N, C-alpha and C positions, 0 to 999 in steps of 0.2 A: 504494500500500500504506500503510495507516494506521500512523503512528508512535506508540508508547506505551511508551517504554522506562524510565519511572519506576517504582521499586518500589512495591508496594501501600502506600497511606498508612496511618498508624497507626490511623485511625478505621474502616478497613475490615478486617473479619475475613477470615481465609483462606477460610472458607466463602463469604462474600459475593463475594470475587474470583472463585472458581471457578464460582459460580452465574452470575455475569455472563458469564463465558467461554462457558458452556453456552448461555445464552440469546441472546447476540449473534451467535455463529457466526463472528465476524471472525477469531478465532484459527485456526479450521480452514480458513477461506478462505485465510489467509496460508500455512498449511502446504501446501495444494494448489497455490498459486501457485509456491511454491518447488519443489515436486515437478515441476510441469509445465515450469518453466524448465530443470530438470535433464534431463528426458526429451527435450525438444526439441533439446538440444545434445549428447546422449550419443553420437551417431554421428559427430560432428565432432571430439570431444575426444580427447586421448591416452588409449589404453586403460588403461595403467598410470599411476598418479599420479606427477607429477614430484617431484624432491627438495624443491622449494620448498613444494609442497602438503603433503608429509609433515612438513616442519619446522613448518609453520603449525599442525599439530595440537596443538602445545604450548599454543596459545592456549585450548584447552579445559581445560587443567589449572588447578590452583590449589587452595586450601584449600576445604573444604566450607563454604558460607555459614552463618553463624550464624542468619540469618533476620531479617526476610524476605529471600528471595533475589532474584535478578533477575526481571524480568517474563517472562511466558511468551513475549511477542513477541520480546524480546531473545534469549531462549534459542533460539527457532526460527531467527532471523536468524543467530545465531552458528553453529548447526549447518549451515545452508545454506552460509554463506560459508567456513567452515573445514572442515567435515566432507565436504561434497559433492565438492570438488576432490581430496580424499584417498581417494575411493572408486576401486575398479577398475570399469571400465565393462562389467560383466558382462551388462547388458541390451542392449548394443549388438551389432553384427554381427561384431566382430573379436576376441572373447574365445574362445580355443580351449583353455583350460586345464581341468584337472580333467575333469568331465563336467557342466558347469554349464549348465542350460537358460536360455533367455531368459525373457521374461514376456509372456504374452498380455494385451493391454490390457483385455478384458472381465473376465479373472480378477483382474487388479490392481484394477480398479474395484470388483469384488465384495469383494475382500479389504479395501479401504478402508471399504466399507459395513459388512461383518461386524465389523471392528475397532471401529467406532463402537457396534455392538450389544453387544460385549464379552460374548458368551455363553460359559458353561462347558458343554463338550460331554459332561459326565459321564453324564447320564441324560435320558430323554424329558421328565420333569416339569420339569427345570431349563431345557431348551432344546428344545421340540417342533420348531422349524424345523430345527435341526441334525439331530435324529434322523430326521426325514422325509427330509432331503436325503441323509443317509448311506444310507438304504434305497434311494433312487433311484440314487445313484451306484454302490452295490453291484450293483444289477441291470444298469446300463449297462456296468459293468466286466466282469461275467460274459459279457455279449453280445459286447463288443469283443474280449475276450481268449479267447473260446471255452472258458470254464472250466466245470466241472461245476455243475449247477443249484443244488446245496446249498451252494456256496462262500459263506463269509462274509468280510467285509472289516473290518480294523481300521485306523483312520485314525491313523497315528503320525507321528513327526517325520521319518523318512527310512528308507532301506533298512537302515541299521545296526540300528535297533530292530526293523524288520520281520523281519530274519533271526533276531533273538533270539526273537521271537514264534513264528516257524515252527519253530525247533528246540525251543522249549519245548513246543509242541503235539506234536511228534514224540516227545519224551522221555516225555510223559505217556501217549500212546497205546501206545508200545512197552512201557513198564513195566507198564501196565494189562494188556496181553495176556500179559505174563510173570508176572502175579499180584502185582504190587507197586503200592501206592498211593504214588507218588513224593511227593505233597504231604505225606503223613503220615510216611512212612518216612525221607525225605531221602536224600541221595546216599550216605551211609555204608551204608545197607541196600539200596540199589537194585541191580538187576542191571547188569552192565557192558554198556554200549552201544558199538557201533563207529561211528565217523564216517569216511566215505569221501569224499574230495574230490580234485580235480585239483591238480597241482603249481602251477598258475596260479590257484588260488582266491584271491578277493579278501581283503584284510586284514580287512575287516569280518566275514567268516566266522570267521576266527581269533579275532577279538575276542569274537564271540558265544559261541564254544566255551569261551573262558576265563571269560567272565561267568557262564555257566551251570554252571560247575564240572566240565565234562567233562575239562578238561586238554588243552592244545594238543599235548602229546606223544602223545595217544591218536589223533590224526588219521592215517589211513592214506592216504597220497598216491598218486595214480595218474598215470602218465606221460601226457604230452600230445604231440600231433603238432607239426609245424613252425609251425602257426598258433595254437598254444595251446589246441587242442581236446582234451578228455579222450579217450583212446583206449579205446573200450568193450572191446576184446579184452584190455586190461590190467587190467580190474576184478578185484579179488580175489573169491573165493567169497562171495556174499551170503547172509544169513539174516535171521531175524526180529529180530535185535538191531541191524540196520544202519540208519543214516541216511545216505543218499547225497545229496550236495550237488552240483548241476550249475550251470553258468553259461549264461545266455542273454545273452551279450555279454561277451567278455573285455575287461577294462578297458584293455588296451593295443592289441590287434589288432582288437577288435570281433567276434572269431569266436565261434561258438555251439557248445557241446558237442552231440554227437549225442543228442538228447533221447529219441527214440523207443526205440532199442535199449537204452539205459540204463534207461529206465523199465520196459520189458518185462522186463528181467532182474530188476529190483528187485521188480516185481509178482509174478513167479513165486516169489521167495524170501520174500515177506512183509515186505520192507523198506519204509521210508518214503523218499520222494524230496522234497527241497526244491530249488526252482529259484531261484537268485539272478539276478534279471532287472532290476537297478536301472535300466538305461537300455534294455536290449534286449528286454524283454518286449513292448514296444509294437510290435515287428515283426509280431506276430500280427495287429495291426489293419490291416496294409497288405497287400493281396492279392499285390503283387509281391515282398514280402519274407517272406511267411508260411512259405515252405519252410524258413526258418532255425529256426522254432519247432515244427516237426513233432513231434507227440507231447506237446505241452505239457499237455494235459488229463489225461494219465496220472499226473502227479505228485500229491502230497497237499497241498503248500503252496508258496507263491510270495512273493517280495518284489520290490517295484518302487517307483520314485519317480515321482510326478506332476510334481515340480519339475525333472526332467531332460528327457527327450524330449518330454513333453507340454507343457512350458513353463508349468505352473502356478506361482504364487508359491512361494518357498522355504518349507520346513517342511511338506512334504506327501508323506509316504511311505505306502505301503499294504502291509499284511500280509494275505495272502489264504490261506484254508485251506478245503479240501474236507471237513474233519472238524470241524464246529462244536462238537461235544461236547468234543473234545480241546483246541480253542483256548480255549473258555470255562473248562474245568477248569484248564488250565495258567496262565491269567491271572486266576484267581478272586479275588474280593474282595467284601466285603459289610459292612454296618453298619446298626445300627438306625435311624440318621438318614437313610439313603440311600433315597429313594423309587423303587424299581424298579417296573416296570409290565409290561403285556402288549405294550407297544410296544418298539421297538428302544432299548435302553439301551447306549449306545456304550462305556461303561467295561468291559463284559463282554469286549470284543474287543481291548483295549489294556492295556499295563502301567500306564498313567497313569489317574488319576481326573480331576483337573482338567487341562484342556487346551483349546486354542483350537479353534474350529469350522472345522476344515480342509475339511469337506465343502462349505462354502458356495462358496469360490472354485473348488474342483474341479468342482462342479456347473456353475458358470458357464463354465468352460473347455470341458467336454464338451457343454454345451448350445449354446455358440457354434460349436464345430467340427463337431459331429455326426460320424457314422461316416465320411463321405467326407472331412471336414476333417481328422480324425485321420490318415487314410491319406495325404492330401496332405502334411501336416506331416512325417510320418515319412519319406515318400519324398523330400521336399525335402532333408532333412538328409543322406540317403544320396547324393543327386545332388551336393550341394556337396562331400561327402567324395570322390566320384569325380572331381570337377573338380580338387580338390586333387591327387589322384594324378596326373592327366594333366599339369597345369601344373608340378608339382614335377619330374616326369621331363623335361619339355621344358626346364626351367631347369637341368638337370644334377644334380638331387638324386637320391639313391637311396631309394626307398620299399621298406620291408622286409616289409610285410604285404599279403595279399590284402584289398582294401577291400570287405568284404561288408556293412558297415553304415555307421557314422559315425566310425570311428577310423582315423587314418593315422599310421604310424610312419616317421620319417625318420632317416637316418644322416648325421651331420655330423662324426664323428670320435670321439676318445677322451673320457674324462670331462671333462678340462680344456677341450677344444675345445667339447664340448657345452654345458657350463655357461657358457662365455664367449659362445657363439652365442646361447643363450637370453637372457642378460643384455643383449646388444646389441639383440635384437629388442624386448624389453620397453622398453628405454631409448628406442628410436625412437618409441614411442607408437603405432606402426602396428598392432600385434597383441600378443596375450598368449598365450604357449605355455609348456609346461613340459617338464622332462626326465623320463625314466623309464629303466627297464632292461628289456631284452628278451633272454631267454636269457643273462643276465649281461653284456650289452653295453649301453653307454649309447646312448640314442636320444632324439630329440625326438618328443613325442607331441602330435598335433593331434586335438582332439575337436570335432566339429561338432554343436552341440546347441541352437542358437538359431534360431527362426523368422526373426530379423532378419538373418541372414547371407545376403547376396546374391551373385550371381556376381561382381560388381565387388569385393565385400569379399575374396573368395578371391584374385582377381587382385592386388589391392592387398597382401594378406598375402604372397603368393609373391614379389612385388617387394621387400618388406621383408626377406624371408629371403635373397634374392639379394644385397641390399645388405649385410646383416650378414655373409654369407659373404665378400664382397669386402673387408670391413674387416680380415680376419685378417692 
């Protein structure tokens, strides 16, 4: 690796230095070498960073340089040596926290290429390649997820924003049916809409309700069964003012709300259904798990992450809507300087104008996997979760949920015992898990969401759990 750690000399302008970097390519080769060194060792390292690595982050601190600053080579080396060890090994096979996907190598490579193009995904005229790939990905997603043909996709940062988009489209359409232009009239003059959600609805739904001005106190919560599924018989009377929010994948248990009967009840009443399927919507793409999503196409909008179950790089969420007019109207924006066209202009389907070209690495992921590859990936995550269930029970642990998808809940004691157990597992470096609450009891939550997780990784993690239990 070439060493060049001297600051730019006085006779070289900043422009000259940057132009030399662009032309030589050595800086980018250096970055790729650092990246490859990290990826080659990620499965062997501690999953959580150790205290020494965290303390070393202080080496990145200091006053803002007056200029000229350090060389680009020195900056990269410092990031690699101090930043890399302080990362959590989320792209390895033993990270089971949150619902964090791994990363498919072809999608990562496409992301690196797309980042070098640095396209703004706002409209076709600015980035024709992104607009075309958004069209292609939209068609593939409709096929994979068995959605209505007219469905449009918005490429957003994640499910949090995708839920905002879906509920905004629902609000626009329901208000329009009730004779109100919500964009012009505003909330003060809008008819009151009712939001119906299960008692186990995800916090991102509550956040979206607050952001859109509905008010979280307006949510009508519906009771759930022992697995966290909304009970359709407990639904309140629905009407044309209702937005019903269902879950395709409870964030704790992985259970799916009974989609078909709920959608049929909503359809009969003229209500809108939004399905929060951040990680679970992909079950529709797996023939052996498709029973979980029965009735999916009867909803009007859906939210899902590509960076979870599909293992695309992070910052890849999808807002899907079967009512294109409502989606575009709810997210409307224009300007005399913005060159819209007869082609797909991506900003029409997202809250943002300027944004990265998320469709490029998603296209690479879908092109690489194909229909059968997506099914194999999704079924593999389920198989590893089932393995966890089996081996945990064999090791004497109590599993609290029916493992229907990729989530496993484990009981290790009260709050203090649970927190201490999680801390010991993380400190071991063998696995990363997180605590949660299930019907107001503390639990350990295991989320299997990475292609990189092998049967050996599961066995190794269970052994670490047993060792952590024995340390009590």
